[in-house]
SEDRENMI-13781 format. One record per residue (C-alpha): y, z, x; residue in three letters; chain. Coordinates in Angstrom, 2 decimals, always signed. Layout:
<nodes>
+---------+---------+---------+--------+--------+
:       v :       w :       u : residu : chaine :
+---------+---------+---------+--------+--------+
:       Y :       Z :       X :    ALA :      A :
...
+---------+---------+---------+--------+--------+
</nodes>
This chain:
<nodes>
+---------+---------+---------+--------+--------+
:       v :       w :       u : residu : chaine :
+---------+---------+---------+--------+--------+
:   +1.84 :  +59.01 :   -5.35 :    MET :      A :
:   +3.33 :  +55.91 :   -7.46 :    LYS :      A :
:   +3.06 :  +56.03 :  -11.07 :    SER :      A :
:   -0.01 :  +54.84 :  -12.55 :    ILE :      A :
:   -0.68 :  +51.96 :  -14.64 :    THR :      A :
:   -4.08 :  +51.46 :  -15.61 :    VAL :      A :
:   -5.22 :  +47.89 :  -16.63 :    PRO :      A :
:   -6.25 :  +47.31 :  -20.42 :    THR :      A :
:   -9.94 :  +45.37 :  -20.85 :    PRO :      A :
:  -10.12 :  +42.48 :  -23.28 :    PRO :      A :
:   -8.78 :  +42.95 :  -26.51 :    SER :      A :
:  -11.39 :  +40.85 :  -28.26 :    HIS :      A :
:  -14.90 :  +42.12 :  -27.85 :    PRO :      A :
:  -17.47 :  +40.15 :  -25.89 :    ASP :      A :
:  -21.06 :  +39.68 :  -27.47 :    PRO :      A :
:  -22.48 :  +40.77 :  -23.84 :    ARG :      A :
:  -23.06 :  +44.53 :  -24.06 :    PRO :      A :
:  -21.94 :  +44.82 :  -20.55 :    HIS :      A :
:  -18.74 :  +43.10 :  -20.79 :    ARG :      A :
:  -17.75 :  +45.93 :  -23.55 :    ASN :      A :
:  -17.99 :  +48.58 :  -21.12 :    SER :      A :
:  -15.59 :  +50.28 :  -18.72 :    THR :      A :
:  -16.34 :  +51.60 :  -15.15 :    VAL :      A :
:  -14.68 :  +53.96 :  -13.08 :    VAL :      A :
:  -15.88 :  +54.64 :   -9.02 :    ASP :      A :
:  -15.39 :  +58.06 :   -7.40 :    LEU :      A :
:  -15.56 :  +58.40 :   -3.76 :    PHE :      A :
:  -14.57 :  +54.47 :   -3.88 :    CYS :      A :
:  -13.38 :  +54.05 :   -0.50 :    GLY :      A :
:  -12.38 :  +49.92 :   +0.12 :    VAL :      A :
:  -14.01 :  +49.21 :   -3.15 :    GLY :      A :
:  -17.59 :  +47.72 :   -2.16 :    GLY :      A :
:  -19.60 :  +49.01 :   -4.86 :    LEU :      A :
:  -16.47 :  +48.36 :   -7.36 :    THR :      A :
:  -16.95 :  +44.68 :   -6.04 :    HIS :      A :
:  -20.15 :  +44.57 :   -6.86 :    GLY :      A :
:  -19.79 :  +45.26 :  -10.87 :    PHE :      A :
:  -16.63 :  +43.25 :  -11.02 :    VAL :      A :
:  -18.80 :  +40.01 :   -9.61 :    ALA :      A :
:  -21.45 :  +41.01 :  -12.00 :    GLU :      A :
:  -18.29 :  +40.97 :  -15.11 :    GLY :      A :
:  -17.77 :  +44.52 :  -15.19 :    PHE :      A :
:  -14.45 :  +45.94 :  -16.29 :    HIS :      A :
:  -13.52 :  +48.49 :  -13.42 :    VAL :      A :
:  -10.53 :  +50.44 :  -14.56 :    ALA :      A :
:   -9.96 :  +52.63 :  -11.47 :    ALA :      A :
:  -11.43 :  +53.68 :   -8.27 :    GLY :      A :
:  -10.70 :  +57.41 :   -7.00 :    LEU :      A :
:  -10.93 :  +58.14 :   -3.00 :    ASP :      A :
:   -8.48 :  +60.87 :   -1.32 :    VAL :      A :
:   -7.89 :  +58.05 :   +1.79 :    ASP :      A :
:   -4.73 :  +56.48 :   +0.71 :    SER :      A :
:   -5.73 :  +53.81 :   +3.44 :    SER :      A :
:   -8.03 :  +52.48 :   +1.15 :    CYS :      A :
:   -5.38 :  +51.33 :   -1.51 :    ARG :      A :
:   -4.47 :  +47.88 :   -0.41 :    HIS :      A :
:   -8.51 :  +46.64 :   +0.37 :    ALA :      A :
:   -9.63 :  +48.22 :   -2.95 :    TYR :      A :
:   -6.50 :  +46.89 :   -5.24 :    GLU :      A :
:   -6.25 :  +43.38 :   -2.99 :    ALA :      A :
:   -9.71 :  +42.10 :   -4.08 :    ASN :      A :
:  -10.72 :  +43.92 :   -6.97 :    ASN :      A :
:   -8.18 :  +42.36 :   -9.30 :    ALA :      A :
:   -7.40 :  +44.63 :  -12.45 :    GLY :      A :
:   -8.83 :  +47.87 :  -10.68 :    ALA :      A :
:   -6.37 :  +50.64 :  -10.01 :    THR :      A :
:   -6.77 :  +52.72 :   -6.72 :    PHE :      A :
:   -5.81 :  +56.44 :   -7.94 :    LEU :      A :
:   -5.41 :  +58.97 :   -4.88 :    GLU :      A :
:   -7.27 :  +62.09 :   -6.02 :    LYS :      A :
:   -9.68 :  +64.39 :   -4.94 :    SER :      A :
:  -12.44 :  +64.69 :   -7.22 :    VAL :      A :
:  -12.28 :  +68.35 :   -7.49 :    ASP :      A :
:   -8.53 :  +68.20 :   -8.66 :    ASP :      A :
:   -8.33 :  +70.23 :  -12.02 :    PRO :      A :
:   -6.76 :  +66.89 :  -13.85 :    SER :      A :
:   -9.84 :  +64.78 :  -12.84 :    VAL :      A :
:  -11.63 :  +65.23 :  -16.18 :    PRO :      A :
:   -8.33 :  +64.59 :  -18.57 :    ASP :      A :
:   -7.71 :  +61.42 :  -16.66 :    LEU :      A :
:  -11.10 :  +60.00 :  -16.58 :    LEU :      A :
:  -11.39 :  +60.49 :  -20.45 :    ARG :      A :
:   -8.09 :  +58.78 :  -20.47 :    ASP :      A :
:   -9.24 :  +55.61 :  -18.36 :    LEU :      A :
:  -12.32 :  +54.85 :  -21.16 :    TYR :      A :
:  -10.82 :  +53.23 :  -24.05 :    PRO :      A :
:  -12.42 :  +54.24 :  -27.36 :    ARG :      A :
:  -15.32 :  +52.47 :  -28.39 :    GLY :      A :
:  -16.41 :  +50.82 :  -25.14 :    ARG :      A :
:  -19.73 :  +51.95 :  -23.40 :    THR :      A :
:  -18.54 :  +54.48 :  -20.49 :    LYS :      A :
:  -19.85 :  +54.17 :  -16.73 :    ILE :      A :
:  -19.06 :  +56.73 :  -14.48 :    LEU :      A :
:  -20.55 :  +55.38 :  -10.49 :    VAL :      A :
:  -19.92 :  +56.68 :   -7.07 :    GLY :      A :
:  -21.25 :  +57.51 :   -3.44 :    CYS :      A :
:  -20.37 :  +61.23 :   -2.49 :    ALA :      A :
:  -19.45 :  +61.44 :   +0.77 :    PRO :      A :
:  -23.08 :  +60.90 :   +2.62 :    CYS :      A :
:  -22.14 :  +62.70 :   +6.31 :    GLN :      A :
:  -23.58 :  +66.04 :   +5.22 :    PRO :      A :
:  -26.85 :  +64.24 :   +4.28 :    PHE :      A :
:  -26.98 :  +62.32 :   +7.35 :    SER :      A :
:  -29.59 :  +62.94 :   +9.88 :    SER :      A :
:  -26.59 :  +61.61 :  +12.39 :    ASN :      A :
:  -24.80 :  +64.76 :  +11.22 :    ASN :      A :
:  -26.02 :  +67.80 :  +13.44 :    THR :      A :
:  -23.19 :  +69.80 :  +11.47 :    LYS :      A :
:  -24.28 :  +69.23 :   +7.93 :    GLY :      A :
:  -26.00 :  +72.36 :   +6.79 :    LYS :      A :
:  -22.74 :  +74.51 :   +8.16 :    GLN :      A :
:  -20.19 :  +72.18 :   +6.48 :    THR :      A :
:  -19.75 :  +72.73 :   +2.59 :    GLY :      A :
:  -19.20 :  +69.05 :   +2.30 :    ASP :      A :
:  -22.31 :  +68.58 :   +0.51 :    TRP :      A :
:  -20.46 :  +70.22 :   -2.37 :    ARG :      A :
:  -19.01 :  +67.01 :   -3.71 :    LEU :      A :
:  -22.16 :  +66.53 :   -5.23 :    LEU :      A :
:  -21.88 :  +69.45 :   -7.19 :    GLY :      A :
:  -18.62 :  +68.62 :   -8.47 :    VAL :      A :
:  -19.84 :  +64.76 :   -9.23 :    PHE :      A :
:  -22.53 :  +66.79 :  -11.64 :    GLY :      A :
:  -19.59 :  +68.61 :  -13.37 :    ASP :      A :
:  -17.18 :  +65.50 :  -14.11 :    LEU :      A :
:  -20.51 :  +64.03 :  -15.81 :    VAL :      A :
:  -20.90 :  +67.24 :  -17.97 :    ALA :      A :
:  -17.00 :  +67.13 :  -18.65 :    ALA :      A :
:  -16.40 :  +63.28 :  -19.24 :    VAL :      A :
:  -19.75 :  +62.90 :  -20.94 :    GLU :      A :
:  -20.14 :  +58.73 :  -19.50 :    PRO :      A :
:  -22.78 :  +56.82 :  -21.28 :    ASP :      A :
:  -24.12 :  +55.76 :  -17.79 :    VAL :      A :
:  -24.03 :  +57.61 :  -14.45 :    VAL :      A :
:  -24.93 :  +55.97 :  -11.13 :    SER :      A :
:  -24.76 :  +57.56 :   -7.59 :    MET :      A :
:  -25.74 :  +56.38 :   -3.96 :    GLU :      A :
:  -26.10 :  +58.16 :   -1.22 :    ASN :      A :
:  -28.35 :  +58.66 :   +2.26 :    VAL :      A :
:  -31.99 :  +58.73 :   +1.66 :    SER :      A :
:  -32.32 :  +62.26 :   +3.40 :    ARG :      A :
:  -29.95 :  +63.46 :   +0.45 :    LEU :      A :
:  -33.69 :  +63.90 :   -1.53 :    ALA :      A :
:  -34.73 :  +66.51 :   +1.18 :    THR :      A :
:  -31.54 :  +68.19 :   +2.40 :    PHE :      A :
:  -32.21 :  +71.70 :   +2.17 :    ARG :      A :
:  -35.36 :  +71.68 :   +1.17 :    GLY :      A :
:  -34.51 :  +68.66 :   -1.64 :    GLY :      A :
:  -32.59 :  +71.80 :   -3.69 :    GLU :      A :
:  -29.19 :  +70.04 :   -3.86 :    VAL :      A :
:  -30.56 :  +66.66 :   -5.02 :    PHE :      A :
:  -32.89 :  +68.79 :   -7.25 :    ARG :      A :
:  -30.06 :  +70.46 :   -8.82 :    GLY :      A :
:  -28.32 :  +67.01 :   -9.15 :    PHE :      A :
:  -30.83 :  +65.62 :  -11.06 :    VAL :      A :
:  -31.81 :  +68.54 :  -13.22 :    SER :      A :
:  -27.99 :  +68.93 :  -14.10 :    LYS :      A :
:  -28.47 :  +65.32 :  -15.38 :    LEU :      A :
:  -31.58 :  +65.93 :  -17.59 :    GLU :      A :
:  -30.32 :  +69.15 :  -18.99 :    ASP :      A :
:  -27.07 :  +67.30 :  -20.25 :    LEU :      A :
:  -29.40 :  +64.66 :  -22.03 :    GLY :      A :
:  -29.73 :  +61.70 :  -19.24 :    TYR :      A :
:  -32.77 :  +59.93 :  -18.55 :    HIS :      A :
:  -32.86 :  +59.61 :  -15.00 :    VAL :      A :
:  -34.27 :  +57.17 :  -12.34 :    ALA :      A :
:  -33.97 :  +57.37 :   -8.62 :    TRP :      A :
:  -35.65 :  +55.45 :   -5.60 :    ASP :      A :
:  -35.17 :  +54.90 :   -2.05 :    ASP :      A :
:  -33.82 :  +51.24 :   -1.98 :    VAL :      A :
:  -34.62 :  +49.17 :   +1.09 :    HIS :      A :
:  -31.51 :  +46.58 :   +1.43 :    GLY :      A :
:  -33.45 :  +43.79 :   +2.59 :    PRO :      A :
:  -35.26 :  +43.72 :   -0.21 :    ASP :      A :
:  -32.17 :  +43.09 :   -2.31 :    HIS :      A :
:  -30.37 :  +40.52 :   -0.18 :    GLY :      A :
:  -28.79 :  +43.04 :   +2.00 :    VAL :      A :
:  -29.21 :  +41.32 :   +5.88 :    PRO :      A :
:  -29.49 :  +44.76 :   +7.43 :    GLN :      A :
:  -32.21 :  +47.72 :   +7.53 :    ARG :      A :
:  -30.54 :  +49.98 :   +5.37 :    ARG :      A :
:  -32.58 :  +52.34 :   +3.22 :    LYS :      A :
:  -30.28 :  +54.31 :   +0.85 :    ARG :      A :
:  -31.01 :  +56.65 :   -2.61 :    LEU :      A :
:  -30.29 :  +55.24 :   -5.81 :    LEU :      A :
:  -29.95 :  +56.98 :   -8.80 :    LEU :      A :
:  -29.58 :  +55.74 :  -12.36 :    LEU :      A :
:  -28.95 :  +57.87 :  -15.41 :    ALA :      A :
:  -28.67 :  +56.97 :  -19.11 :    SER :      A :
:  -27.86 :  +58.71 :  -22.45 :    ARG :      A :
:  -28.74 :  +55.70 :  -24.26 :    LEU :      A :
:  -32.59 :  +55.32 :  -23.37 :    GLY :      A :
:  -34.91 :  +55.19 :  -20.52 :    PRO :      A :
:  -33.28 :  +53.15 :  -17.56 :    ILE :      A :
:  -35.06 :  +51.44 :  -14.41 :    GLU :      A :
:  -33.63 :  +49.61 :  -11.48 :    PHE :      A :
:  -34.23 :  +45.58 :  -10.92 :    GLU :      A :
:  -37.36 :  +44.56 :   -9.23 :    PRO :      A :
:  -36.53 :  +43.24 :   -5.34 :    PRO :      A :
:  -35.47 :  +39.96 :   -5.16 :    SER :      A :
:  -36.74 :  +39.34 :   -1.86 :    ARG :      A :
:  -39.88 :  +39.93 :   +0.54 :    SER :      A :
:  -40.58 :  +39.93 :   +4.68 :    PRO :      A :
:  -40.66 :  +36.08 :   +4.93 :    ASP :      A :
:  -37.07 :  +35.67 :   +3.03 :    THR :      A :
:  -35.21 :  +38.55 :   +4.14 :    TYR :      A :
:  -31.80 :  +37.52 :   +5.56 :    ARG :      A :
:  -31.29 :  +37.60 :   +9.02 :    THR :      A :
:  -28.62 :  +37.93 :  +11.67 :    VAL :      A :
:  -28.48 :  +34.66 :  +12.04 :    ARG :      A :
:  -28.25 :  +33.53 :   +8.22 :    ASP :      A :
:  -25.04 :  +35.98 :   +8.09 :    THR :      A :
:  -23.42 :  +35.37 :  +11.23 :    ILE :      A :
:  -24.92 :  +32.67 :  +13.19 :    GLY :      A :
:  -22.22 :  +30.02 :  +11.83 :    ALA :      A :
:  -19.10 :  +32.33 :  +13.23 :    LEU :      A :
:  -17.15 :  +31.13 :  +16.22 :    ARG :      A :
:  -18.26 :  +32.39 :  +20.14 :    PRO :      A :
:  -15.99 :  +35.23 :  +21.39 :    LEU :      A :
:  -16.21 :  +36.96 :  +24.77 :    ARG :      A :
:  -16.04 :  +40.60 :  +24.74 :    ALA :      A :
:  -12.07 :  +41.48 :  +23.69 :    GLY :      A :
:  -11.42 :  +38.15 :  +22.20 :    GLU :      A :
:   -9.80 :  +37.97 :  +18.67 :    ARG :      A :
:  -10.37 :  +34.58 :  +16.78 :    ASP :      A :
:   -6.53 :  +33.30 :  +15.62 :    LEU :      A :
:   -7.74 :  +32.12 :  +12.85 :    ALA :      A :
:   -9.27 :  +35.20 :  +11.73 :    ASP :      A :
:   -7.87 :  +37.99 :  +12.68 :    PRO :      A :
:  -10.34 :  +40.31 :  +11.73 :    LEU :      A :
:  -13.37 :  +38.21 :  +13.78 :    HIS :      A :
:  -12.47 :  +40.52 :  +16.73 :    TRP :      A :
:  -14.67 :  +42.09 :  +19.20 :    ALA :      A :
:  -13.99 :  +45.64 :  +21.20 :    ALA :      A :
:  -13.63 :  +44.86 :  +25.16 :    GLY :      A :
:  -16.06 :  +45.89 :  +27.76 :    LEU :      A :
:  -15.87 :  +47.79 :  +31.12 :    THR :      A :
:  -17.02 :  +45.86 :  +33.79 :    GLN :      A :
:  -20.27 :  +48.35 :  +33.88 :    ARG :      A :
:  -20.92 :  +47.58 :  +30.04 :    ASN :      A :
:  -21.03 :  +43.85 :  +30.94 :    LEU :      A :
:  -23.54 :  +44.33 :  +33.44 :    GLU :      A :
:  -25.43 :  +46.10 :  +31.11 :    ARG :      A :
:  -25.14 :  +43.97 :  +28.01 :    ILE :      A :
:  -26.17 :  +41.09 :  +30.02 :    ARG :      A :
:  -29.11 :  +43.45 :  +30.88 :    ALA :      A :
:  -29.65 :  +44.29 :  +27.27 :    SER :      A :
:  -32.59 :  +42.56 :  +25.07 :    LYS :      A :
:  -32.85 :  +42.13 :  +21.42 :    PRO :      A :
:  -34.07 :  +44.87 :  +19.67 :    ASN :      A :
:  -34.12 :  +46.50 :  +22.89 :    GLY :      A :
:  -31.97 :  +49.77 :  +24.52 :    SER :      A :
:  -30.86 :  +50.74 :  +27.80 :    TRP :      A :
:  -34.62 :  +51.43 :  +29.02 :    ARG :      A :
:  -34.58 :  +47.93 :  +29.29 :    ASP :      A :
:  -32.14 :  +48.28 :  +32.35 :    TRP :      A :
:  -32.74 :  +48.44 :  +36.09 :    ASP :      A :
:  -32.34 :  +52.22 :  +37.29 :    GLU :      A :
:  -29.00 :  +51.88 :  +38.49 :    HIS :      A :
:  -27.34 :  +50.57 :  +35.11 :    LEU :      A :
:  -28.71 :  +53.84 :  +33.62 :    VAL :      A :
:  -25.91 :  +56.45 :  +32.58 :    ALA :      A :
:  -26.60 :  +60.08 :  +33.73 :    ASP :      A :
:  -26.73 :  +61.35 :  +30.25 :    CYS :      A :
:  -29.76 :  +59.10 :  +29.32 :    HIS :      A :
:  -31.60 :  +60.45 :  +32.58 :    ARG :      A :
:  -31.58 :  +63.77 :  +30.99 :    LYS :      A :
:  -34.27 :  +64.96 :  +28.86 :    ALA :      A :
:  -31.84 :  +65.29 :  +26.17 :    SER :      A :
:  -30.98 :  +61.73 :  +26.50 :    GLY :      A :
:  -34.34 :  +60.12 :  +26.49 :    LYS :      A :
:  -34.66 :  +60.74 :  +22.31 :    SER :      A :
:  -31.70 :  +58.52 :  +22.18 :    PHE :      A :
:  -33.50 :  +54.88 :  +22.78 :    PRO :      A :
:  -31.95 :  +52.99 :  +19.93 :    SER :      A :
:  -28.22 :  +52.41 :  +21.88 :    VAL :      A :
:  -27.00 :  +49.86 :  +24.22 :    TYR :      A :
:  -29.26 :  +46.92 :  +22.49 :    GLY :      A :
:  -28.70 :  +43.46 :  +20.92 :    ARG :      A :
:  -29.42 :  +42.76 :  +17.62 :    MET :      A :
:  -32.33 :  +39.69 :  +16.79 :    ALA :      A :
:  -30.87 :  +36.72 :  +15.44 :    TRP :      A :
:  -34.01 :  +36.51 :  +12.94 :    ASP :      A :
:  -33.91 :  +39.76 :  +11.69 :    GLU :      A :
:  -32.01 :  +41.96 :   +9.30 :    PRO :      A :
:  -29.92 :  +43.89 :  +11.60 :    SER :      A :
:  -30.00 :  +47.90 :  +12.10 :    PRO :      A :
:  -27.91 :  +49.98 :   +9.79 :    THR :      A :
:  -24.31 :  +49.25 :  +10.23 :    ILE :      A :
:  -22.42 :  +52.48 :  +10.73 :    THR :      A :
:  -18.84 :  +53.29 :  +11.16 :    THR :      A :
:  -18.85 :  +52.35 :  +14.92 :    GLN :      A :
:  -20.79 :  +49.19 :  +14.59 :    PHE :      A :
:  -18.02 :  +47.80 :  +16.85 :    TYR :      A :
:  -19.32 :  +49.62 :  +19.90 :    GLY :      A :
:  -21.88 :  +48.17 :  +22.19 :    PHE :      A :
:  -22.78 :  +51.58 :  +22.97 :    GLY :      A :
:  -23.30 :  +52.86 :  +19.66 :    ASN :      A :
:  -26.34 :  +51.69 :  +18.51 :    GLY :      A :
:  -28.10 :  +48.06 :  +18.59 :    ARG :      A :
:  -24.61 :  +46.19 :  +17.84 :    PHE :      A :
:  -25.12 :  +44.34 :  +20.38 :    GLY :      A :
:  -24.80 :  +40.46 :  +19.68 :    HIS :      A :
:  -27.81 :  +38.73 :  +20.01 :    PRO :      A :
:  -26.42 :  +36.43 :  +22.70 :    GLU :      A :
:  -23.29 :  +36.40 :  +23.32 :    GLN :      A :
:  -21.90 :  +39.21 :  +26.08 :    ASP :      A :
:  -19.99 :  +41.65 :  +23.57 :    ARG :      A :
:  -20.45 :  +44.00 :  +20.52 :    ALA :      A :
:  -20.45 :  +42.44 :  +16.92 :    ILE :      A :
:  -16.91 :  +41.67 :  +15.44 :    SER :      A :
:  -15.30 :  +43.62 :  +12.54 :    LEU :      A :
:  -16.12 :  +40.56 :  +10.65 :    ARG :      A :
:  -19.43 :  +40.32 :  +11.74 :    GLU :      A :
:  -19.69 :  +43.52 :  +10.66 :    GLY :      A :
:  -18.22 :  +43.39 :   +7.43 :    ALA :      A :
:  -20.54 :  +39.98 :   +6.52 :    LEU :      A :
:  -23.62 :  +42.23 :   +7.61 :    LEU :      A :
:  -22.25 :  +44.78 :   +4.99 :    GLN :      A :
:  -22.38 :  +41.50 :   +2.29 :    THR :      A :
:  -18.15 :  +41.78 :   +1.92 :    PHE :      A :
:  -17.06 :  +38.13 :   +1.01 :    PRO :      A :
:  -15.55 :  +36.27 :   +4.08 :    PRO :      A :
:  -12.12 :  +36.54 :   +2.76 :    GLY :      A :
:  -12.52 :  +40.36 :   +1.88 :    TYR :      A :
:   -9.02 :  +41.65 :   +3.48 :    GLU :      A :
:   -9.18 :  +45.51 :   +4.66 :    PHE :      A :
:   -5.81 :  +45.57 :   +5.52 :    VAL :      A :
:   -2.49 :  +44.24 :   +4.84 :    PRO :      A :
:   -1.21 :  +41.73 :   +7.32 :    PRO :      A :
:   +0.77 :  +43.41 :   +8.71 :    GLU :      A :
:   -1.81 :  +46.22 :   +9.92 :    GLY :      A :
:   -2.92 :  +48.90 :  +11.45 :    PRO :      A :
:   -5.24 :  +46.53 :  +13.12 :    TRP :      A :
:   -7.43 :  +49.15 :  +15.15 :    THR :      A :
:  -11.43 :  +49.13 :  +15.81 :    PHE :      A :
:  -11.39 :  +52.52 :  +14.48 :    GLU :      A :
:   -9.57 :  +51.92 :  +11.25 :    HIS :      A :
:  -11.05 :  +49.32 :  +10.09 :    ILE :      A :
:  -14.77 :  +49.70 :  +11.48 :    GLY :      A :
:  -14.43 :  +53.61 :   +9.33 :    ARG :      A :
:  -13.97 :  +51.97 :   +6.16 :    HIS :      A :
:  -16.76 :  +49.24 :   +6.31 :    ILE :      A :
:  -19.39 :  +51.15 :   +7.77 :    GLY :      A :
:  -18.76 :  +53.72 :   +4.86 :    ASN :      A :
:  -18.52 :  +51.21 :   +2.04 :    ALA :      A :
:  -21.31 :  +50.61 :   -0.26 :    VAL :      A :
:  -22.64 :  +46.82 :   +0.68 :    PRO :      A :
:  -21.29 :  +44.94 :   -2.23 :    PRO :      A :
:  -24.66 :  +43.40 :   -2.70 :    GLU :      A :
:  -25.68 :  +46.82 :   -3.50 :    VAL :      A :
:  -23.37 :  +46.99 :   -6.10 :    GLY :      A :
:  -24.73 :  +43.85 :   -7.61 :    ARG :      A :
:  -28.21 :  +45.36 :   -7.95 :    VAL :      A :
:  -26.77 :  +48.50 :   -9.43 :    VAL :      A :
:  -24.49 :  +46.72 :  -11.79 :    ALA :      A :
:  -27.35 :  +44.07 :  -12.99 :    ARG :      A :
:  -29.52 :  +47.19 :  -13.70 :    SER :      A :
:  -26.83 :  +48.43 :  -15.51 :    ILE :      A :
:  -26.69 :  +45.25 :  -17.71 :    ALA :      A :
:  -30.41 :  +44.84 :  -18.31 :    ALA :      A :
:  -30.42 :  +48.18 :  -19.45 :    HIS :      A :
:  -27.16 :  +47.80 :  -22.24 :    LEU :      A :
:  -28.82 :  +44.41 :  -23.05 :    ASP :      A :
:  -32.12 :  +46.02 :  -24.02 :    ALA :      A :
:  -30.39 :  +49.04 :  -25.68 :    THR :      A :
:  -28.25 :  +46.77 :  -27.61 :    ALA :      A :
:  -31.19 :  +44.58 :  -28.66 :    ALA :      A :
:  -33.42 :  +47.33 :  -29.60 :    SER :      A :
:  -30.38 :  +48.94 :  -31.88 :    THR :      A :
:  -29.92 :  +45.90 :  -33.72 :    GLU :      A :
:  -33.63 :  +45.53 :  -34.27 :    ALA :      A :
:  -33.84 :  +48.86 :  -35.57 :    ALA :      A :
:  -31.11 :  +48.23 :  -37.88 :    SER :      A :
:  -32.82 :  +45.27 :  -39.36 :    ARG :      A :
:  -36.06 :  +47.28 :  -39.63 :    GLY :      A :
:  -38.29 :  +45.32 :  -36.70 :    LEU :      A :
:  -40.02 :  +46.82 :  -33.78 :    VAL :      A :
:  -39.08 :  +45.83 :  -30.06 :    VAL :      A :
:  -42.12 :  +45.27 :  -27.56 :    GLN :      A :
+---------+---------+---------+--------+--------+
</nodes>
């Protein structure tokens, strides 16, 4: 691993409390959560992840943040994290432990030990004692193993003296143009903490049309020369026939019988209606997964063009900025590589919700502390 140079925060204190804090992002991936914090004016020192292929995207799009190729259960990590937090600044530790073990799409989750990483996250909180903690994961985490894993994490934080708030957050309520529901947790040693309220209602949700409607049309297998990420996977002749027979919000059940795959004719296949469908223009998209570029992997067909959505369209639906660079100019340019990074990411807009919630908490805490020092009562 290359030598580590951790950027230092500004030397002059900023009167806004959240500007005098330092953030470290665990399981950072390509930097979706970090990007949300950067956009809200936080200083992010570093992100940790075991996947070295995330380094370019993380550092190229988040100036000042360093990518550290580290497993969170490496014995050196507690000391490393302590060194990342400058003395006198508010310490913020955030992250999204890998969610696959808790996902309803993962039939092997209960047979693996990967869910233990949430416990490792808790151990790091105990070792480093950050002032504020945030954790993001799939909603099913709250009920995984009867809720035992999540309750244990929350109890550990409370035993350490943290005030804990958590909720299932619906993406469209906060400007994310996809029907994505995630569990978000905030915890603070400074006092009670809460999430900012939703900024949108169903009549103002961002839609597929709002997000990708202006992009250049593509055929299946075509790539936009002006934007290499606007690239659609190819389709067989059979799947071209299928997508032409598909409807927005529909599935393979809309097709003529001769187009239906053998696996869906079986009783076991009839329980998978949400595949081989198109998105609807004037609604949020389905949840973007790591295989969103494949027509058969969900309702990932373009609303009217005969293809699956492109890599760029998936990134925009995940709320990455149009210029977000996922790989170096020389590649690797593969659907599997880039699609995995985009689908695994925390949407930057969700990161901004978390960051703004923490900023409001720090502002309120600072105001209360100042008032107390002056003998005033803050209502």
